[in-house]
C-alpha positions as a Markdown table, in Angstrom:
| # | Residue | x | y | z |
|---|---|---|---|---|
| 1 | Pro | 38.2 | 181.8 | 73.4 |
| 2 | Asp | 34.5 | 180.2 | 73.1 |
| 3 | Leu | 34.5 | 179.5 | 76.9 |
| 4 | Asp | 32.4 | 181.6 | 79.2 |
| 5 | Pro | 33.5 | 180.5 | 82.9 |
| 6 | Glu | 29.8 | 182.3 | 84.1 |
| 7 | Glu | 28.2 | 179.9 | 82.1 |
| 8 | Leu | 30.7 | 176.9 | 82.7 |
| 9 | Phe | 30.9 | 176.7 | 86.3 |
| 10 | Ser | 28.4 | 177.8 | 89.1 |
| 11 | Val | 29.5 | 179.0 | 92.6 |
| 12 | Trp | 25.9 | 177.9 | 93.9 |
| 13 | Pro | 23.3 | 175.3 | 92.8 |
| 14 | Ala | 20.6 | 176.8 | 91.1 |
| 15 | Ser | 18.0 | 174.9 | 93.4 |
| 16 | Ala | 18.1 | 172.8 | 96.5 |
| 17 | Leu | 17.0 | 170.0 | 94.5 |
| 18 | Asp | 20.4 | 170.1 | 92.9 |
| 19 | Met | 22.2 | 168.8 | 96.0 |
| 20 | Gly | 20.1 | 165.7 | 96.1 |
| 21 | Thr | 22.7 | 163.5 | 94.3 |
| 22 | Val | 25.6 | 164.9 | 96.3 |
| 23 | Val | 23.5 | 164.4 | 99.7 |
| 24 | Ala | 22.8 | 161.1 | 99.1 |
| 25 | Ser | 26.6 | 160.2 | 98.4 |
| 26 | Leu | 27.7 | 162.0 | 101.5 |
| 27 | Leu | 25.0 | 160.2 | 103.8 |
| 28 | Gly | 25.7 | 156.9 | 102.3 |
| 29 | Ala | 29.8 | 157.4 | 102.4 |
| 30 | Phe | 29.4 | 158.7 | 106.1 |
| 31 | Gly | 26.5 | 156.7 | 107.4 |
| 32 | Ile | 28.5 | 154.1 | 109.0 |
| 33 | Asn | 27.3 | 154.4 | 112.4 |
| 34 | Gly | 25.9 | 150.7 | 112.4 |
| 35 | Asn | 28.9 | 149.7 | 112.1 |
| 36 | Val | 30.7 | 151.1 | 114.9 |
| 37 | Pro | 29.5 | 149.0 | 117.6 |
| 38 | Ser | 30.8 | 145.8 | 116.0 |
| 39 | Val | 34.2 | 147.6 | 115.2 |
| 40 | Leu | 34.5 | 148.7 | 118.6 |
| 41 | Cys | 34.0 | 145.5 | 120.6 |
| 42 | Glu | 36.5 | 144.1 | 118.6 |
| 43 | Met | 39.0 | 146.6 | 119.0 |
| 44 | Lys | 42.2 | 145.8 | 120.9 |
| 45 | Asp | 41.9 | 149.1 | 122.8 |
| 46 | Pro | 38.6 | 150.7 | 122.7 |
| 47 | Met | 40.1 | 153.9 | 123.8 |
| 48 | Glu | 41.6 | 154.5 | 120.6 |
| 49 | Phe | 38.6 | 154.3 | 118.8 |
| 50 | Pro | 37.6 | 158.1 | 118.7 |
| 51 | Lys | 40.8 | 159.1 | 117.6 |
| 52 | Ala | 40.7 | 156.2 | 114.8 |
| 53 | Phe | 37.1 | 157.6 | 113.6 |
| 54 | Lys | 38.3 | 161.1 | 113.4 |
| 55 | Val | 41.3 | 160.1 | 111.2 |
| 56 | Ala | 39.1 | 157.6 | 108.9 |
| 57 | Met | 36.5 | 160.8 | 108.6 |
| 58 | Cys | 39.2 | 163.3 | 107.7 |
| 59 | Ser | 40.6 | 160.8 | 105.3 |
| 60 | Val | 37.4 | 159.7 | 103.4 |
| 61 | Gly | 36.4 | 163.5 | 103.6 |
| 62 | Gly | 39.7 | 164.7 | 102.1 |
| 63 | Ile | 39.4 | 162.3 | 99.1 |
| 64 | Tyr | 35.8 | 162.8 | 98.3 |
| 65 | Leu | 36.3 | 166.7 | 98.3 |
| 66 | Ala | 39.6 | 166.0 | 95.9 |
| 67 | Val | 37.4 | 163.9 | 93.5 |
| 68 | Met | 34.8 | 166.2 | 93.2 |
| 69 | Cys | 36.6 | 169.3 | 92.9 |
| 70 | Ala | 38.6 | 167.4 | 90.1 |
| 71 | Gly | 35.4 | 166.3 | 88.2 |
| 72 | Tyr | 33.7 | 169.5 | 88.5 |
| 73 | Tyr | 37.0 | 171.3 | 87.3 |
| 74 | Gly | 37.4 | 169.1 | 84.5 |
| 75 | Tyr | 33.6 | 169.0 | 83.3 |
| 76 | Gly | 31.8 | 172.0 | 84.9 |
| 77 | Asn | 27.9 | 172.5 | 84.4 |
| 78 | Phe | 27.9 | 170.0 | 81.6 |
| 79 | Met | 28.9 | 167.2 | 83.5 |
| 80 | Gln | 26.4 | 164.1 | 82.9 |
| 81 | Ser | 24.4 | 162.3 | 86.0 |
| 82 | Asp | 26.7 | 159.0 | 84.6 |
| 83 | Ile | 30.2 | 160.0 | 85.3 |
| 84 | Val | 31.3 | 157.3 | 83.0 |
| 85 | Asp | 29.4 | 159.0 | 80.3 |
| 86 | Ser | 31.3 | 162.1 | 81.0 |
| 87 | Met | 34.5 | 160.4 | 80.6 |
| 88 | Ser | 34.1 | 158.5 | 77.5 |
| 89 | Ser | 33.1 | 161.7 | 75.6 |
| 90 | Phe | 33.6 | 165.2 | 75.5 |
| 91 | Pro | 31.9 | 168.1 | 73.6 |
| 92 | Val | 34.0 | 169.9 | 71.0 |
| 93 | Asp | 33.3 | 173.3 | 72.5 |
| 94 | Gln | 30.9 | 174.9 | 75.0 |
| 95 | Ala | 28.0 | 175.7 | 72.5 |
| 96 | Glu | 27.5 | 172.0 | 72.1 |
| 97 | Ala | 28.0 | 171.4 | 75.5 |
| 98 | Phe | 25.0 | 173.3 | 76.2 |
| 99 | Gly | 23.3 | 173.2 | 72.9 |
| 100 | Asn | 23.2 | 169.5 | 71.9 |
| 101 | Gln | 21.9 | 166.5 | 74.2 |
| 102 | Phe | 25.0 | 164.0 | 75.0 |
| 103 | Lys | 24.7 | 161.5 | 72.5 |
| 104 | Glu | 25.1 | 164.4 | 69.4 |
| 105 | Trp | 28.3 | 165.5 | 71.0 |
| 106 | Thr | 31.3 | 165.1 | 68.7 |
| 107 | Gly | 34.4 | 166.0 | 70.6 |
| 108 | Pro | 37.0 | 163.3 | 71.4 |
């Protein structure tokens, strides 16, 4: 009863700077183009590379999407910058989540 879904979850980020960590993570995850020539040269059938690349990118993209959605569903807007902190402590209620520092949370 103390939860306000409008404050707990956001459809869009408040500013473009909020997307910085997400964009950096995605560029790191999908920025593998430097490895393409060496992989392509070692393949038994290089003509299969486009299919293998698409399957790999779709798989990684799906896994990233699932992890991001599950984390956001679980923690909402009070997710900490270090996910380990979010997993080690939880606020008692929404007021504590948004009103107190992470170190002052008293939940499980």
